[in-house]
C-alpha positions as CSV (number, residue, x, y, z in Angstrom):
1,M,-17.4,27.3,19.1
2,T,-15.3,24.9,17.1
3,A,-11.6,25.6,16.4
4,L,-10.5,25.9,12.8
5,P,-8.3,23.1,11.6
6,Q,-4.6,24.0,12.0
7,M,-2.6,24.2,8.8
8,E,1.1,23.8,8.7
9,R,3.5,24.4,5.8
10,A,7.1,23.1,5.3
11,T,9.3,24.2,2.3
12,A,12.8,23.7,0.9
13,E,14.3,24.5,-2.5
14,V,14.8,21.7,-4.9
15,G,15.4,22.4,-8.6
16,L,13.3,25.1,-10.1
17,L,10.5,24.9,-7.6
18,E,10.8,24.4,-3.9
19,D,9.3,21.3,-2.2
20,V,6.2,22.4,-0.2
21,V,4.0,20.4,2.1
22,V,0.7,21.8,3.5
23,R,-1.3,19.7,5.9
24,R,-4.4,20.3,7.9
25,S,-5.5,18.1,10.8
26,Q,-9.2,17.3,10.7
27,P,-11.6,16.0,13.3
28,L,-12.2,12.2,13.0
29,A,-16.0,13.0,13.0
30,L,-15.6,14.2,9.4
31,L,-14.5,10.8,8.1
32,P,-17.9,9.4,7.3
33,A,-18.9,12.3,5.0
34,E,-15.4,13.2,3.6
35,D,-13.7,9.8,3.3
36,P,-16.1,6.8,3.4
37,D,-13.3,4.3,2.6
38,L,-11.0,5.7,5.4
39,N,-14.0,5.7,7.7
40,V,-14.5,2.0,7.1
41,V,-10.9,1.4,8.2
42,Y,-11.2,3.7,11.2
43,Q,-14.4,1.9,12.4
44,Y,-12.7,-1.5,11.9
45,W,-9.7,-0.3,13.9
46,R,-12.1,0.9,16.7
47,L,-13.8,-2.6,16.7
48,C,-10.3,-4.2,17.1
49,S,-9.7,-2.1,20.2
50,R,-10.3,-4.1,23.4
51,D,-11.2,-2.9,26.9
52,G,-10.0,0.6,26.1
53,L,-6.6,-0.6,24.8
54,L,-5.1,-0.1,21.4
55,P,-5.3,-3.0,18.9
56,R,-2.4,-5.2,18.4
57,R,-1.0,-6.0,14.9
58,K,-2.3,-9.5,15.1
59,D,-5.8,-8.2,15.8
60,I,-5.9,-6.6,12.3
61,D,-7.1,-8.7,9.4
62,V,-5.5,-7.1,6.4
63,L,-8.5,-8.2,4.2
64,Q,-10.6,-5.8,6.2
65,L,-8.5,-3.0,4.9
66,K,-9.4,-3.9,1.3
67,P,-11.0,-0.4,0.5
68,V,-7.5,1.1,0.9
69,L,-5.1,-1.8,0.7
70,G,-2.9,-0.4,-2.1
71,H,-2.8,2.9,-0.3
72,T,-1.8,1.5,3.1
73,H,1.6,1.5,4.9
74,L,2.6,-0.4,8.0
75,V,5.3,1.4,9.8
76,D,7.4,0.0,12.6
77,V,7.9,2.8,15.1
78,T,10.0,1.0,17.8
79,A,13.2,2.8,16.9
80,Q,14.4,5.6,19.4
81,D,15.1,8.0,16.5
82,P,12.0,8.7,14.3
83,M,14.4,8.9,11.3
84,D,14.8,5.1,11.8
85,Y,11.0,4.3,11.8
86,R,10.7,1.6,9.1
87,F,8.1,1.0,6.4
88,R,7.3,-2.7,6.8
89,L,4.8,-2.4,4.0
90,Y,4.4,0.5,1.6
91,G,1.2,0.9,-0.5
92,S,1.7,-0.1,-4.1
93,K,-0.7,2.5,-5.4
94,V,0.8,5.5,-3.6
95,R,1.9,8.0,-6.3
96,L,4.5,9.7,-4.1
97,N,7.9,9.9,-5.7
98,R,6.6,8.2,-8.9
99,F,5.3,5.1,-7.2
100,R,8.6,4.3,-5.5
101,N,8.4,1.4,-3.1
102,Y,9.7,2.3,0.4
103,T,9.0,-1.2,1.9
104,N,11.8,-2.0,4.4
105,Q,13.2,1.5,4.1
106,R,13.5,4.1,6.8
107,V,11.5,7.3,7.1
108,G,14.9,9.0,7.0
109,D,15.3,7.6,3.4
110,L,12.4,9.8,2.1
111,P,14.3,12.2,-0.3
112,S,12.4,15.5,0.3
113,A,13.5,17.2,3.6
114,P,10.2,19.1,4.0
115,Y,8.2,16.0,3.4
116,R,10.4,13.9,5.7
117,K,10.1,16.5,8.4
118,T,6.3,16.5,8.3
119,V,6.1,12.7,8.2
120,I,8.3,12.5,11.3
121,E,6.3,15.1,13.1
122,D,2.9,13.4,12.3
123,Y,4.1,9.8,12.9
124,S,5.7,10.9,16.2
125,S,2.6,12.7,17.3
126,V,0.5,9.5,17.0
127,V,3.2,7.4,18.6
128,W,3.4,9.6,21.7
129,S,-0.4,10.3,22.0
130,G,-1.7,6.9,21.0
131,T,-4.5,8.6,19.2
132,P,-5.5,8.4,15.5
133,L,-4.9,11.4,13.3
134,Y,-6.8,12.4,10.1
135,Q,-5.3,15.0,7.8
136,N,-5.7,16.7,4.4
137,I,-2.4,17.1,2.7
138,V,-1.2,19.0,-0.4
139,A,2.4,18.8,-1.5
140,R,4.6,19.8,-4.3
141,L,7.6,17.4,-4.4
142,Q,10.2,17.6,-7.2
143,S,7.7,19.9,-9.1
144,I,4.9,17.3,-8.9
145,R,1.7,18.1,-7.1
146,Y,0.1,15.6,-4.7
147,S,-3.2,16.0,-2.9
148,Y,-4.6,13.4,-0.5
149,S,-6.2,12.6,2.8
150,R,-4.3,10.5,5.4
151,L,-5.4,8.5,8.4
152,L,-2.8,7.4,10.9
153,L,-3.8,4.6,13.3
154,P,-1.7,3.4,16.3
155,L,-1.2,-0.3,17.2
156,A,0.4,-1.6,20.4
157,E,1.4,-5.1,21.3
158,D,0.7,-4.4,25.0
159,G,-2.3,-2.2,24.2
160,R,-0.6,0.9,25.4
161,K,2.9,1.6,24.0
162,V,2.6,2.2,20.3
163,N,5.0,0.0,18.2
164,M,3.4,0.2,14.8
165,L,1.2,2.5,12.7
166,I,-1.3,1.8,10.0
167,I,-1.2,4.7,7.5
168,C,-4.0,4.9,4.9
169,T,-4.2,7.5,2.2
170,R,-6.8,8.5,-0.5
171,D,-6.0,10.8,-3.4
172,R,-8.4,13.8,-3.1
173,P,-8.4,17.3,-4.4
174,F,-8.5,20.2,-1.9
175,A,-9.5,23.5,-3.6
176,D,-8.8,25.5,-0.5
177,L,-5.2,24.2,0.0
178,S,-2.5,25.3,-2.4
179,V,1.2,24.9,-2.9
């Protein structure tokens, strides 16, 4: 018997409508059928792993991420406080906050408290576990609706302690998730 994906919801009032984030973790086995572009990135990440260790940043050829390049973030997660995790690269095609560029900004600089909370929880989960995470996300932030899938991939210079994340997103509708 397979467990149903867990859904989580975070909210806060902002303006006329509250900010809402609903996310559902999905098994990585669903990637090939649901998100072929994210699956290409995931398979490439797996190939870069060596001897059961996590890939290093220098093992990743950014050109191999071409299917999702404008939708990719690199996040430095070496800070003790997850609010201080820093976007080293923020995808130029990410619609969130009207295409605002968060390159060289902290996760703590994300303006929506519910969104910031879920980002910190999800990024921290991958940092501590060292395992990838695949999610479906629907959010309403500042009265704008976003719907996308997200793949979080850990990197580690020593192969074990995660120091960077690759975050890839794809805009997708989810009829069964609402905000």
